[in-house]
N, C-alpha and C positions, 0 to 999 in steps of 0.2 A: 564800654565799647567792645571789649572782648566778648562779653555775653551776647550783645546784639549780633556781632559777626558770627558767633557760633550758631545762634538761632537761624540766621539767614542761610548759612551753609547747610544746616540740617534740613531746612525747608526745601532748598534746591535739590539736595540729595533725594529726599522723599518724593518730590515731584518727578525727578528723572526716572526713579524706579517705577512709580505709578504709570508713567508714560510707556515704559518698556514692557510691562506685564500684558496689556491688551494686545500688543504686537505679537508677543510670543503665543498668546492664546489663539489669536486669529490664524497664525501660521500652523499651529497644531490642528486646528479645526478644519483646515483646508485639505488635509490628507483624507481621501475617501476610505471608508471602511465597509467591507462587504459584511452584511449581517449574517451570512451563512458560513463563510470560511475565514473569518478574521482569525488571526493567530496571536496569542499573547506570549508566544515563545515556549509554552509548555503544553497547552491544550487547545483544542478547537473551541471557539466560542459559538454557541448555538443560540438562535433566536428564541426558540421555545422548545419545551420537551426535554427528555433526558439525553444524556451523552452515554454511549456505550463504547466498550472496547471490544473489537473483533479480533479473535485469534484464529488463524488458519494454519493447520498442519497437514502436510502430505506424508502419508505413512505407507510403507511397503511391508508386507508380512512374508518373511522367509523362514521356513521350518517352524511355523507357529510363534515366531518372535517378531514383534513389530519394530521396524527401524524408521526413524524420522528422516525424510529426505530434505524437507524444507519447512520453515516456519515463517509466518508473516503476521503482523499485527497493525492495527490502525484504530483511531477514534472515529466514531460515526455518530452524527446527529440523527434525530428522528425526522428531520426535514430535508436532508440532502444526502446524496450518495457519497461513499468514501472509497478511495482506492487503496489497495494494499499490494505489496510486491516483495518477493525474495527470490530473485533470479540470478544465477551464476552462469557466466559464459565460459565454456570450455574451449581451449585452443586459441589460435591467433584471431584477432578481429578481421572482418572482411575488408578487402582492399577497395579503394576508390568509391566509398559510399554505398557499396553493395548491401542489400538487406542481409540481416543475420539469419542464418539457417536455424530452423527449429531444433535440429539435431545437436546443435552446440549449446543449447540452453538446458539448465536443470533448475527446477524450482516451481514457484507458483506466483501468479499475478492475477489481479482481477478487481472487481467492484462489488460492493454490497449496497443495497437500498433497503430502507425500512419503511413500512407503511403500517403504522399501528403496531400490532404484534406479529406482523408478517415480514419475513426477510426474504429478499431475492438475491441470490449469489450468482454472479457470472464470472467464471474464472478459466484461465488457461493453466494446465498442469504440464510441465515439461519433465519427462522422466529420463533418468540416466540410461544409456544404452550399453550393450556388452561388446561393442566394436564391430557390429555388422556393417557399418559404413565402410570400413577398410576393405572388407571382402567385396563389397559392391564396386569399389574403385578399381580392384584388380580384375574383375570379370570383363570380358569383351562380348559385345552383342554378336550373336551368330556363332559362338565358339562351342555350342552344344551344351553349355552349362544351363542349369535352370534359371528362370528369370530372377533377377536380384530384387529383393524387397527392401525398400528404404528403411533405415533404422531410426528415422525421425519419429519421436514419440511425444508429440504435442497433442494433448487432449483438451477439448473445450467442454466445460461442464456448466450447465445452467440449472439451478434448482430454486424452488420457492417453498417455504415451509413456515409454520407458526412456531416461533421460537420461545423457549423458556430460558430466562436469564440464568447464567452460570451453569448451563447444561450443554455438554458436547453433543453434537449431531454429526453423524458420519454418512458420507456418500461414496458409493463404489465408483471408481474411475474406470477400472479395467485392469488387465494384466500388464506387467512390464514385459520387456522382450525376453525375460527368462520364465515367463508364465506365472510370476508371483502376483497376488492381488494387491492393488493399490487403492487407498481410500483418501478422501479429503475429510478432515475433521474440522468442524467450525463451532466456535463458542462465542456468544455475546454476553459480556458481563458489564456490571455497572461501572461507568467512567467517572471522571471528576465532576463535581457540582460547580456550575458556573454562577 
């Protein structure tokens, strides 16, 4: 009798587990997954083609010595663009939802798109200023002083090139407000294999 009771209880347990599994599978399957930007918690899942890591550095050269202002990195698939950002905001945030002034930003942000072996970079570079904004705030219109030039140093850069993996490419941005040359360095290297 005990043996029959054990067999019946075992069958009921197995039947309840079997009924539970399809419900869990159906629930998991109902979550939509984007084939282009799904994320497994560590890397971007790409539909096809390789995954690259983009590294972006903003460098200013002072007295023949390069100083890195900002660095950003991101994974990029060969089928969709990727965003990257490394922006620091200086000073107090704007009040009442006002837009953030370019002169308060330092760093780099942008997008990269790949088309075969061609890369297209669209980026904004925000350079540190030497305090010209405080001088502008103290000048009064019509007081005989020269016109005040804004110290906002946001530069938009758009470049397309044929890239070589693991090779740095540099693009001249312009001078900072001290006259030192600023470059954006970009490298695409092999990413994880999905």
